[in-house]
C-alpha positions, 0 to 999 in steps of 0.5 A: 194042290187042290187040297191045299187050296181048300185048307187054306180057304178054310184056315183063312175063314177060321182065323178071321172068324177067331180074330173077329171074336177076339176083338169083340168087347165083353159086357163088362168092357162095354160098361166100362167104356160107357162109363169112361165115355159118358161119365159115371151115372151115379155121379151124373145123378148127384150133379143133377141133384145138386143143380135141382137143389140150387135151382130150388134155392134160387126159385124160393129166394124169388117168391118174395118178390112175387105179386101173387101166388096162383094155386090149385089148393092141393097140388100146384103153386105158380108165383107171378111178378109183374114189372111193367118197366122190365117187360110187356107181360107178367113172369112166372118167378116160381112154380112147383107141384105137391111138396115144392107147391107147399113150400112156395105157399109157406114162403108166400105167407111168411112174406104176406103175398097174396095166395089166390086159388084159381085151379084152371089158371094154375094148371095152365101156367104150370104146364105151359110157362117155363120158370123166368118166362113171360106168360103167353098172350092167351093167359093175359086176361086171366092173369090180369083179373088175378092181378087186378084183384090182388092190387085192389085188395092191397090198395084197400089194406093200405087206406 
């Protein structure tokens, strides 16, 4: 009887081990389940790309409404619009680095929007202000100087 009990316990342990192994998923099954649960990474990548392209188009359409483009001449371009009726502070309507910055500057030139070089301000605005957001209070003074300069230039050209 003792031998049967030992064999039964060993058989139970072996059967349990085999069962645990049989329900484990293979690497391929794990990948397939992830794709089904999260979506195909390639499709998600294409969706993100389309969203970026749409965002870029909207941003470039906002450039003609800007009051000024603040640049670091080689890398950054930030388009600022100030409408005192809509908010208390200027808003970043477009921003970009490298290729996108070049496109913003080209669009600004087409639309006769002033481009002002201010390296530290351009970097600060690029890294601290999201698109379609007001500039932070600590940058009011610097942006106000740039806007005053631009408005002064525009008034001289109108006379």
